[in-house]
VOPAGU-2260 file (C-alpha; in pm, 1 decimal, decimal comma):
REM VOPAGU-2260
SITE   aa  ch    i         X         Y         Z
SITE  MET   A    0   -1648,8   -7266,4     666,0
SITE  GLY   A    1   -1678,5   -7594,7     494,9
SITE  THR   A    2   -1413,3   -7744,7     660,1
SITE  ILE   A    3   -1588,1   -7643,6    1021,8
SITE  LEU   A    4   -1910,5   -7784,9     870,0
SITE  ALA   A    5   -1714,7   -8085,3     801,3
SITE  ILE   A    6   -1566,3   -8139,5    1163,6
SITE  ILE   A    7   -1892,5   -8086,9    1274,5
SITE  ILE   A    8   -2093,2   -8373,6    1035,6
SITE  LEU   A    9   -1825,6   -8629,0    1172,2
SITE  GLY   A   10   -1902,5   -8495,8    1500,1
SITE  VAL   A   11   -2296,4   -8585,6    1434,6
SITE  LEU   A   12   -2183,5   -8929,3    1287,7
SITE  VAL   A   13   -1937,3   -9060,6    1596,5
SITE  PHE   A   14   -2193,5   -8858,9    1874,3
SITE  VAL   A   15   -2455,9   -9126,3    1699,3
SITE  HIS   A   16   -2226,4   -9444,7    1696,0
SITE  GLU   A   17   -2161,8   -9396,0    2048,1
SITE  LEU   A   18   -2489,9   -9296,1    2163,0
SITE  GLY   A   19   -2563,0   -9702,2    2034,7
SITE  HIS   A   20   -2339,7   -9824,6    2287,5
SITE  PHE   A   21   -2433,7   -9577,5    2548,9
SITE  LEU   A   22   -2808,9   -9620,8    2543,4
SITE  VAL   A   23   -2799,1  -10024,4    2534,6
SITE  ALA   A   24   -2552,3  -10061,1    2785,2
SITE  LYS   A   25   -2772,9   -9848,1    3020,9
SITE  TYR   A   26   -3081,7  -10069,0    2925,9
SITE  PHE   A   27   -2882,9  -10349,2    3057,3
SITE  GLY   A   28   -2749,1  -10202,8    3335,9
SITE  VAL   A   29   -2390,9  -10124,7    3290,8
SITE  GLY   A   30   -2264,9   -9850,0    3447,1
SITE  VAL   A   31   -2140,4   -9579,9    3203,2
SITE  LEU   A   32   -1876,1   -9364,6    3303,8
SITE  GLU   A   33   -1737,2   -9154,1    3044,5
SITE  PHE   A   34   -1954,9   -9034,1    2732,8
SITE  ALA   A   35   -1666,6   -8878,7    2520,7
SITE  LEU   A   36   -1642,1   -8712,2    2193,0
SITE  GLY   A   37   -1290,6   -8704,6    2040,7
SITE  PHE   A   38    -929,4   -8837,0    2179,2
SITE  GLY   A   39    -672,1   -8712,2    2348,7
SITE  PRO   A   40    -660,0   -8403,3    2628,6
SITE  VAL   A   41    -981,4   -8258,8    2735,2
SITE  LEU   A   42   -1152,5   -7936,0    2591,9
SITE  GLY   A   43   -1475,0   -7957,9    2817,7
SITE  ARG   A   44   -1650,5   -8158,5    3053,7
SITE  PHE   A   45   -1975,5   -8183,2    3246,4
SITE  GLN   A   46   -2108,1   -8428,8    3511,0
SITE  LYS   A   47   -2464,0   -8573,8    3445,5
SITE  GLY   A   48   -2637,2   -8854,5    3692,9
SITE  GLU   A   49   -2311,3   -9114,2    3726,1
SITE  THR   A   50   -2161,2   -9032,5    3394,3
SITE  THR   A   51   -1894,9   -8782,7    3250,4
SITE  TYR   A   52   -2003,3   -8641,6    2932,2
SITE  THR   A   53   -1661,0   -8526,6    2800,6
SITE  ILE   A   54   -1540,0   -8294,5    2432,0
SITE  ARG   A   55   -1138,7   -8411,3    2366,1
SITE  ALA   A   56    -899,7   -8267,1    2142,4
SITE  ILE   A   57    -843,4   -8472,0    1850,0
SITE  PRO   A   58   -1194,7   -8500,5    1632,4
SITE  LEU   A   59   -1165,4   -8868,6    1531,9
SITE  GLY   A   60   -1367,9   -9053,3    1677,6
SITE  GLY   A   61   -1554,8   -9112,8    2033,6
SITE  PHE   A   62   -1602,8   -9356,0    2323,4
SITE  VAL   A   63   -1816,2   -9495,7    2585,7
SITE  ARG   A   64   -1585,1   -9601,6    2888,8
SITE  MET   A   65   -1819,4   -9886,8    3110,7
SITE  ALA   A   66   -1691,3   -9976,8    3402,6
SITE  GLY   A   67   -1563,5  -10402,1    3419,9
SITE  ASP   A   68   -1443,6  -10321,7    3012,5
SITE  ASP   A   69   -1084,0  -10411,8    3077,2
SITE  PRO   A   70   -1034,5  -10799,9    3088,7
SITE  ARG   A   71    -708,6  -10690,1    3345,4
SITE  MET   A   72   -1024,5  -10605,4    3616,5
SITE  VAL   A   73   -1199,7  -10928,5    3538,3
SITE  GLU   A   74    -922,9  -11119,2    3602,8
SITE  GLY   A   75    -870,4  -10934,7    3932,2
SITE  LEU   A   76    -478,0  -10808,6    3843,1
SITE  GLU   A   77    -618,3  -10422,5    3848,4
SITE  SER   A   78    -791,1  -10206,1    4062,1
SITE  GLY   A   79   -1152,1  -10144,6    3934,3
SITE  ALA   A   80   -1159,3   -9748,1    4059,6
SITE  THR   A   81    -769,0   -9711,3    3880,5
SITE  GLU   A   82    -787,6   -9890,5    3606,7
SITE  ALA   A   83   -1174,6   -9760,6    3564,3
SITE  GLY   A   84   -1043,5   -9419,1    3522,5
SITE  GLY   A   85    -938,9   -9496,7    3198,1
SITE  ALA   A   86    -542,5   -9555,9    3133,5
SITE  SER   A   87    -562,2   -9572,1    2751,9
SITE  PRO   A   88    -304,6   -9339,6    2570,4
SITE  VAL   A   89    -513,4   -9292,5    2262,3
SITE  GLU   A   90    -830,6   -9255,1    2446,8
SITE  GLY   A   91    -702,4   -9021,7    2708,7
SITE  THR   A   92    -738,9   -9048,2    3093,3
SITE  GLN   A   93   -1052,4   -8943,0    3327,7
SITE  GLU   A   94    -841,5   -8771,4    3610,5
SITE  GLU   A   95   -1088,4   -8866,3    3864,9
SITE  LEU   A   96   -1402,6   -9038,7    3940,0
SITE  THR   A   97   -1691,2   -8931,1    4161,3
SITE  PRO   A   98   -1786,5   -9185,2    4458,7
SITE  ALA   A   99   -2075,1   -9263,5    4247,0
SITE  GLN   A  100   -1856,9   -9393,9    3962,4
SITE  ILE   A  101   -1581,8   -9530,8    4190,2
SITE  ALA   A  102   -1957,6   -9789,1    4306,8
SITE  MET   A  103   -2000,6   -9867,9    3975,6
SITE  THR   A  104   -1648,1  -10017,3    3944,0
SITE  GLN   A  105   -1670,3  -10213,0    4262,9
SITE  ASP   A  106   -2058,9  -10344,0    4169,7
SITE  GLU   A  107   -1954,4  -10659,6    3919,5
SITE  ALA   A  108   -2313,2  -10656,0    3848,1
SITE  ARG   A  109   -2223,1  -10386,3    3673,5
SITE  TRP   A  110   -1949,7  -10422,2    3464,4
SITE  PHE   A  111   -1960,5  -10535,4    3068,2
SITE  LEU   A  112   -1767,6  -10804,3    3028,0
SITE  LYS   A  113   -1965,2  -10959,9    3356,0
SITE  LYS   A  114   -2277,2  -10960,7    3141,6
SITE  PRO   A  115   -2406,7  -11234,0    2973,6
SITE  TYR   A  116   -2304,9  -11296,0    2564,6
SITE  LEU   A  117   -2628,9  -11160,9    2430,3
SITE  PRO   A  118   -2637,5  -10859,2    2615,5
SITE  ARG   A  119   -2235,7  -10774,5    2562,1
SITE  CYS   A  120   -2324,8  -10834,3    2200,8
SITE  ALA   A  121   -2610,2  -10603,5    2162,8
SITE  ILE   A  122   -2403,7  -10303,1    2362,7
SITE  VAL   A  123   -2127,5  -10361,0    2074,2
SITE  PHE   A  124   -2349,1  -10350,9    1761,0
SITE  ALA   A  125   -2575,3  -10119,6    1858,4
SITE  GLY   A  126   -2290,5   -9863,0    1787,3
SITE  PRO   A  127   -2324,7   -9986,2    1425,8
SITE  LEU   A  128   -2645,1  -10027,8    1411,3
SITE  PHE   A  129   -2724,0   -9676,8    1485,9
SITE  ASN   A  130   -2524,7   -9558,6    1251,3
SITE  PHE   A  131   -2734,4   -9746,9     952,9
SITE  LEU   A  132   -3079,9   -9634,4    1150,2
SITE  PHE   A  133   -2923,7   -9298,8    1086,7
SITE  ALA   A  134   -2861,0   -9320,9     762,4
SITE  TRP   A  135   -3156,2   -9472,9     647,2
SITE  PHE   A  136   -3351,5   -9178,8     865,0
SITE  LEU   A  137   -3179,4   -8905,5     673,5
SITE  ALA   A  138   -3205,6   -9065,0     353,3
SITE  ALA   A  139   -3567,2   -9162,4     410,7
SITE  GLY   A  140   -3647,7   -8803,7     516,1
SITE  MET   A  141   -3440,2   -8666,0     178,1
SITE  TYR   A  142   -3686,0   -8862,6     -36,4
SITE  PHE   A  143   -3978,8   -8741,2     149,0
SITE  THR   A  144   -3883,8   -8429,9     138,6
SITE  LEU   A  145   -3753,6   -8370,5    -191,6
SITE  GLY   A  146   -3931,8   -8703,6    -375,1
SITE  LEU   A  147   -3767,9   -8995,5    -590,9
SITE  PRO   A  148   -3534,9   -8884,9    -849,2
SITE  THR   A  149   -3584,7   -8957,6   -1200,3
SITE  ILE   A  150   -3372,6   -8941,3   -1560,3
SITE  GLN   A  151   -3613,6   -8757,0   -1757,1
SITE  ASP   A  152   -3674,9   -8777,5   -2151,7
SITE  GLY   A  153   -3538,2   -8537,7   -2317,7
SITE  PRO   A  154   -3172,3   -8403,8   -2481,4
SITE  VAL   A  155   -2932,8   -8558,4   -2241,7
SITE  THR   A  156   -2723,4   -8295,0   -2116,6
SITE  ILE   A  157   -2376,6   -8414,4   -1946,6
SITE  GLY   A  158   -2293,6   -8315,6   -1603,3
SITE  VAL   A  159   -1978,2   -8445,0   -1488,4
SITE  VAL   A  160   -1757,8   -8572,8   -1704,0
SITE  GLN   A  161   -1493,6   -8799,9   -1535,9
SITE  PRO   A  162   -1094,4   -8729,6   -1568,0
SITE  GLY   A  163    -862,2   -8973,8   -1726,7
SITE  LEU   A  164   -1156,1   -9147,7   -1918,0
SITE  PRO   A  165   -1274,3   -9190,4   -2282,9
SITE  ALA   A  166   -1545,1   -8878,9   -2284,3
SITE  GLU   A  167   -1264,6   -8633,1   -2146,5
SITE  ILE   A  168    -991,7   -8770,3   -2310,4
SITE  ALA   A  169   -1232,6   -8733,2   -2647,3
SITE  GLY   A  170   -1308,2   -8366,0   -2576,0
SITE  ILE   A  171   -1695,3   -8367,3   -2453,3
SITE  LYS   A  172   -1746,5   -8131,2   -2162,0
SITE  SER   A  173   -1994,2   -8082,6   -1874,3
SITE  GLY   A  174   -2313,5   -7895,9   -2069,4
SITE  ASP   A  175   -2281,7   -8082,8   -2407,8
SITE  ARG   A  176   -2587,0   -8210,0   -2551,9
SITE  ILE   A  177   -2618,7   -8547,8   -2697,4
SITE  LEU   A  178   -2808,6   -8608,8   -3004,6
SITE  SER   A  179   -2706,3   -8907,4   -3161,1
SITE  VAL   A  180   -2457,4   -9164,0   -3071,0
SITE  GLY   A  181   -2349,3   -9387,6   -3349,5
SITE  GLY   A  182   -2606,6   -9328,6   -3599,2
SITE  ARG   A  183   -2841,7   -9396,2   -3312,7
SITE  GLN   A  184   -3117,2   -9111,5   -3191,9
SITE  ILE   A  185   -3022,7   -9083,9   -2814,4
SITE  LYS   A  186   -3367,8   -8966,4   -2620,7
SITE  THR   A  187   -3292,5   -9065,8   -2281,7
SITE  PHE   A  188   -2986,8   -9148,3   -2071,8
SITE  LYS   A  189   -3049,9   -9531,9   -2017,5
SITE  GLU   A  190   -3034,5   -9569,5   -2379,0
SITE  LEU   A  191   -2709,9   -9422,4   -2401,3
SITE  VAL   A  192   -2589,9   -9644,5   -2153,3
SITE  ASP   A  193   -2713,4   -9919,9   -2343,8
SITE  VAL   A  194   -2509,5   -9830,9   -2657,7
SITE  VAL   A  195   -2206,8   -9762,5   -2493,8
SITE  ARG   A  196   -2211,1  -10107,4   -2293,0
SITE  SER   A  197   -2284,4  -10299,4   -2591,1
SITE  SER   A  198   -2010,1  -10123,9   -2813,9
SITE  ASP   A  199   -1757,5  -10400,4   -2737,6
SITE  GLY   A  200   -1499,8  -10135,4   -2714,0
SITE  LYS   A  201   -1570,4   -9986,1   -3078,5
SITE  GLU   A  202   -1491,2   -9612,9   -3114,4
SITE  LEU   A  203   -1836,1   -9447,1   -3119,7
SITE  VAL   A  204   -1941,1   -9112,9   -3322,6
SITE  PHE   A  205   -2128,9   -8863,7   -3099,4
SITE  ASN   A  206   -2285,3   -8598,4   -3219,8
SITE  LEU   A  207   -2352,8   -8317,6   -3000,4
SITE  GLU   A  208   -2426,0   -7992,8   -2915,4
SITE  ARG   A  209   -2221,1   -7720,1   -2704,8
SITE  PRO   A  210   -2351,5   -7416,3   -2597,3
SITE  GLU   A  211   -2178,7   -7081,0   -2686,5
SITE  GLY   A  212   -2206,9   -6847,3   -2330,0
SITE  GLU   A  213   -2420,9   -6873,6   -2086,7
SITE  ILE   A  214   -2783,6   -7084,0   -2156,8
SITE  SER   A  215   -3079,4   -6954,0   -1928,5
SITE  ALA   A  216   -3275,7   -7193,1   -1711,1
SITE  GLU   A  217   -3529,8   -7217,7   -1997,5
SITE  GLU   A  218   -3237,8   -7343,8   -2275,7
SITE  LYS   A  219   -3237,9   -7084,0   -2442,9
SITE  GLY   A  220   -2915,9   -6990,2   -2615,3
SITE  VAL   A  221   -2619,1   -7038,4   -2873,3
SITE  TYR   A  222   -2581,4   -7426,9   -2955,0
SITE  LYS   A  223   -2271,0   -7579,2   -3190,7
SITE  PRO   A  224   -2320,4   -7854,1   -3345,6
SITE  LEU   A  225   -2032,7   -8109,2   -3340,2
SITE  SER   A  226   -1915,4   -8470,4   -3380,5
SITE  ILE   A  227   -1653,8   -8593,6   -3156,5
SITE  THR   A  228   -1546,1   -9021,2   -3187,5
SITE  VAL   A  229   -1514,0   -9162,5   -2840,5
SITE  ASN   A  230   -1363,9   -9511,4   -2780,6
SITE  PRO   A  231   -1516,0   -9687,4   -2518,5
SITE  LYS   A  232   -1313,2   -9845,3   -2215,5
SITE  ALA   A  233   -1321,4  -10172,6   -1995,3
SITE  GLY   A  234   -1163,5  -10214,4   -1684,2
SITE  VAL   A  235   -1185,8   -9964,6   -1450,3
SITE  ALA   A  236   -1174,6  -10141,9   -1140,8
SITE  GLU   A  237   -1321,7   -9906,1    -913,7
SITE  LEU   A  238   -1639,9   -9855,0   -1115,2
SITE  ASP   A  239   -1655,6  -10200,6   -1154,9
SITE  VAL   A  240   -1646,2  -10286,7    -793,9
SITE  LEU   A  241   -1881,4  -10050,1    -722,4
SITE  GLU   A  242   -2115,8  -10101,9    -949,0
SITE  GLY   A  243   -2078,0  -10461,4    -903,3
SITE  SER   A  244   -2016,4  -10591,0   -1251,2
SITE  SER   A  245   -1955,5  -10919,8   -1355,1
SITE  ALA   A  246   -1590,0  -11021,0   -1383,6
SITE  SER   A  247   -1697,1  -11273,1   -1653,6
SITE  LYS   A  248   -1819,8  -11038,4   -1903,7
SITE  PRO   A  249   -1615,6  -10641,2   -1930,5
SITE  THR   A  250   -1802,3  -10330,6   -1879,4
SITE  TYR   A  251   -1787,8  -10041,8   -2149,8
SITE  ARG   A  252   -1805,5   -9691,9   -2019,2
SITE  ILE   A  253   -1675,4   -9337,3   -2141,2
SITE  GLY   A  254   -1657,6   -9152,8   -1764,1
SITE  ILE   A  255   -2006,3   -8923,6   -1743,8
SITE  SER   A  256   -2324,0   -8853,1   -1562,9
SITE  PRO   A  257   -2632,4   -8664,2   -1621,2
SITE  ALA   A  258   -2667,9   -8336,6   -1568,0
SITE  LEU   A  259   -2938,7   -8222,4   -1294,8
SITE  THR   A  260   -3087,4   -8067,7   -1590,0
SITE  ASN   A  261   -3173,2   -8410,0   -1696,1
SITE  VAL   A  262   -3322,0   -8510,4   -1324,3
SITE  THR   A  263   -3662,2   -8467,5   -1172,1
SITE  TYR   A  264   -3836,0   -8567,4    -877,9
SITE  GLU   A  265   -4109,3   -8779,4    -769,9
SITE  PRO   A  266   -4295,2   -8674,9    -528,3
SITE  VAL   A  267   -4347,3   -9017,6    -245,2
SITE  GLY   A  268   -4521,1   -9083,5      43,5
SITE  LEU   A  269   -4390,5   -9202,2     403,3
SITE  ILE   A  270   -4396,4   -9583,7     335,2
SITE  GLY   A  271   -4232,2   -9498,5     -50,9
SITE  ALA   A  272   -3999,8   -9319,9     117,5
SITE  LEU   A  273   -3896,7   -9586,6     398,4
SITE  ASP   A  274   -3860,4   -9847,9     140,5
SITE  ALA   A  275   -3595,2   -9611,1     -94,4
SITE  GLY   A  276   -3454,3   -9507,1     235,3
SITE  GLN   A  277   -3345,0   -9886,0     308,1
SITE  LYS   A  278   -3241,1   -9995,3     -17,7
SITE  GLN   A  279   -3013,1   -9696,3     -36,0
SITE  VAL   A  280   -2879,2   -9799,9     297,8
SITE  VAL   A  281   -2802,3  -10201,9     175,3
SITE  ASN   A  282   -2669,0  -10108,2    -193,4
SITE  LEU   A  283   -2429,2   -9865,9       4,7
SITE  SER   A  284   -2349,1  -10120,2     263,6
SITE  LEU   A  285   -2296,8  -10375,5     -20,9
SITE  GLN   A  286   -2094,0  -10107,6    -179,7
SITE  THR   A  287   -1875,4  -10051,2      60,5
SITE  LEU   A  288   -1801,2  -10461,0     156,8
SITE  ARG   A  289   -1701,8  -10490,2    -255,6
SITE  VAL   A  290   -1468,1  -10227,4    -218,9
SITE  VAL   A  291   -1308,2  -10404,4      75,0
SITE  LYS   A  292   -1300,7  -10700,0     -72,5
SITE  ALA   A  293   -1091,5  -10563,4    -402,1
SITE  LEU   A  294    -888,2  -10410,6    -178,0
SITE  LEU   A  295    -793,7  -10795,9      12,4
SITE  THR   A  296    -761,8  -10918,6    -358,7
SITE  GLY   A  297    -559,6  -10653,8    -526,2
SITE  LEU   A  298    -830,1  -10580,7    -739,3
SITE  ILE   A  299    -818,5  -10219,6    -698,9
SITE  SER   A  300    -515,1  -10006,6    -612,7
SITE  PRO   A  301    -511,9   -9890,9    -206,2
SITE  GLN   A  302    -310,6   -9585,5    -329,6
SITE  LYS   A  303    -679,7   -9452,5    -480,9
SITE  THR   A  304    -923,5   -9596,5    -267,0
SITE  ILE   A  305    -799,1   -9552,7      83,0
SITE  GLY   A  306    -830,0   -9203,0     227,1
SITE  GLY   A  307    -847,7   -9087,4     545,5
SITE  PRO   A  308    -937,0   -8776,2     767,4
SITE  ILE   A  309    -795,3   -8517,8     578,3
SITE  GLU   A  310    -977,5   -8655,6     283,0
SITE  ILE   A  311   -1273,9   -8681,4     419,6
SITE  ILE   A  312   -1280,8   -8341,8     572,7
SITE  LYS   A  313   -1197,9   -8230,0     231,5
SITE  GLN   A  314   -1482,1   -8423,9      51,9
SITE  THR   A  315   -1758,2   -8347,4     307,3
SITE  ALA   A  316   -1658,4   -7935,2     347,1
SITE  ALA   A  317   -1637,9   -8000,6     -58,8
SITE  SER   A  318   -2018,4   -8142,2     -57,9
SITE  ALA   A  319   -2130,4   -7812,3     136,5
SITE  ASN   A  320   -2069,2   -7615,5    -151,2
SITE  GLU   A  321   -2326,2   -7826,4    -366,7
SITE  GLY   A  322   -2644,9   -7748,6     -98,9
SITE  TRP   A  323   -2767,1   -7939,2     152,3
SITE  VAL   A  324   -2892,5   -8254,6     -49,1
SITE  ALA   A  325   -2510,2   -8290,6    -116,5
SITE  ILE   A  326   -2447,2   -8283,1     257,7
SITE  ILE   A  327   -2699,3   -8524,1     305,7
SITE  SER   A  328   -2592,1   -8747,4      73,3
SITE  MET   A  329   -2251,8   -8714,8     216,5
SITE  MET   A  330   -2384,0   -8815,3     558,7
SITE  ILE   A  331   -2539,8   -9121,6     454,8
SITE  PHE   A  332   -2222,4   -9241,2     299,2
SITE  LEU   A  333   -2039,5   -9192,8     605,2
SITE  ASN   A  334   -2293,5   -9328,0     834,7
SITE  VAL   A  335   -2298,7   -9653,3     602,1
SITE  THR   A  336   -1924,5   -9673,8     581,1
SITE  LEU   A  337   -1844,0   -9601,9     959,3
SITE  GLY   A  338   -2102,3   -9894,1    1052,2
SITE  VAL   A  339   -1967,7  -10153,3     790,1
SITE  MET   A  340   -1584,3  -10059,1     867,4
SITE  ASN   A  341   -1655,2  -10118,8    1226,8
SITE  LEU   A  342   -1825,7  -10456,1    1207,8
SITE  LEU   A  343   -1486,6  -10600,5    1024,2
SITE  PRO   A  344   -1345,9  -10845,0    1232,9
SITE  ILE   A  345   -1045,7  -10626,3    1329,9
SITE  PRO   A  346    -990,2  -10662,8    1736,6
SITE  VAL   A  347   -1055,1  -10326,0    1859,7
SITE  LEU   A  348   -1341,8  -10281,2    1642,1
SITE  ASP   A  349   -1705,9  -10376,7    1708,1
SITE  GLY   A  350   -1662,6  -10644,6    1474,7
SITE  GLY   A  351   -1360,6  -10801,2    1664,4
SITE  HIS   A  352   -1516,7  -10812,2    1989,1
SITE  LEU   A  353   -1826,3  -10972,6    1864,5
SITE  THR   A  354   -1559,2  -11250,3    1729,0
SITE  LEU   A  355   -1382,8  -11259,0    2016,0
SITE  PHE   A  356   -1732,2  -11292,5    2256,1
SITE  THR   A  357   -1851,1  -11555,3    2041,2
SITE  LEU   A  358   -1526,4  -11751,8    2041,2
SITE  GLU   A  359   -1578,7  -11758,2    2417,0
SITE  LEU   A  360   -1926,1  -11891,0    2382,7
SITE  LEU   A  361   -1792,4  -12187,0    2187,2
SITE  ARG   A  362   -1565,8  -12263,6    2397,4
SITE  GLY   A  363   -1742,4  -12243,1    2696,0
SITE  LYS   A  364   -1488,7  -12039,4    2863,1
SITE  PRO   A  365   -1351,9  -11677,4    2882,9
SITE  LEU   A  366   -1003,1  -11669,9    2637,9
SITE  SER   A  367    -699,2  -11585,1    2822,7
SITE  LEU   A  368    -586,9  -11280,9    2908,4
SITE  ARG   A  369    -286,2  -11321,1    2702,0
SITE  VAL   A  370    -506,9  -11427,2    2397,0
SITE  GLN   A  371    -705,9  -11114,2    2438,9
SITE  GLU   A  372    -425,3  -10887,3    2503,4
SITE  TYR   A  373    -221,7  -11053,9    2178,0
SITE  ALA   A  374    -549,5  -10985,5    1978,8
SITE  THR   A  375    -570,9  -10622,1    2133,0
SITE  ARG   A  376    -231,5  -10517,9    2011,3
SITE  VAL   A  377    -246,4  -10706,7    1660,7
SITE  GLY   A  378    -585,5  -10458,0    1615,1
SITE  MET   A  379    -446,6  -10104,2    1710,9
SITE  THR   A  380    -100,2  -10263,4    1529,5
SITE  VAL   A  381    -372,3  -10316,6    1182,4
SITE  LEU   A  382    -551,2   -9971,1    1257,5
SITE  LEU   A  383    -217,0   -9762,7    1319,0
SITE  PHE   A  384     -88,1   -9880,3     976,8
SITE  LEU   A  385    -417,4   -9846,8     819,2
SITE  MET   A  386    -408,4   -9462,2     926,8
SITE  ILE   A  387     -45,7   -9376,1     835,2
SITE  PHE   A  388    -109,9   -9546,2     522,5
SITE  ALA   A  389    -414,9   -9336,2     439,9
SITE  ILE   A  390    -279,1   -8988,5     596,2
SITE  GLY   A  391      11,5   -9081,6     348,5
SITE  ASN   A  392    -238,2   -9099,9      88,2
SITE  ASP   A  393    -419,4   -8757,1     191,4
SITE  ILE   A  394     -24,1   -8587,8     174,4
SITE  ARG   A  395      37,2   -8766,7    -117,4
SITE  ARG   A  396    -311,2   -8629,0    -315,0
SITE  ALA   A  397    -236,3   -8239,3    -141,7
SITE  LEU   A  398     121,0   -8236,4    -295,2
SITE  PHE   A  399      69,3   -8405,7    -623,2
């Protein structure tokens, strides 16, 4: 069930992205031949107006096929009706065109590549933009419904203990309550963070209470006192990148997060929810860019960081078991990631198209067909390599 839900969620993300391209293309009078979810063979289709809507067999993306979106058509090297029908081995072909679609392919006023610079850029940029807007809508709706999360004062109860980091190595477990660290009484999670960050890596003695057996919602039960020595660790590159920590000063961590019992939600109005939502989208966008930069500079390992469709479905399915908040949070994250990654200046991605259009504008005439085809081959090669590498990582994680 979780896997099915994950595929549906990914389908929603793709639909939102392609809807952006579709609506803005329609606004500027571009002929839209096909709106597709998925790649490869057609599983189902219906016709509405001049556009064919299809669902295809491989649920890893989608596309909006527009009249005059092939440079060969613009150069007059191929017949409009033949090429507009789609000859992409990746996307899959559109077997036949309706009379209205044939008319679109013969009307250069409705060709995508015949439109001026700004409309073309708007059509391309609309896909990522819709992902950002949808993420903002989801985040604002979640905050408006649930409230803003606040870590409350009181016994700091440990939630997630990250594997391989000092807390787990020392023997700290989820559910433990922290009383004091290094002789300093701990009342809030922020105080705990301050103590660990200022430790300079020196060992810290944690005085804890560990529950024995089940503990009720009112936290009534038997707790066993114990002391555990932990050595905070710096240089966890992946976490440094996500937090945007300064490389000039080491950031010490032990690898824990607060339990939900330490988190309360404060009601917020619509304006406050919208503001919190946009801040989350901006922060996630910056995190994604930092990760991309760290991958390119070798600061973090691609083997640890890059995941493919199997990993995405696995993580999305896992969120389904944690409730609707986890599902919405995953959708926000995936929308932002999809938006940012599509804006990278790699040919065949939206950012690559924007780059090529801008180069055309600067030089005052279109790039040669040879250059465009070469850029497309390079972009496809890069994406194919990344996909093979990501799926290889998925398989390695599953086996080892």
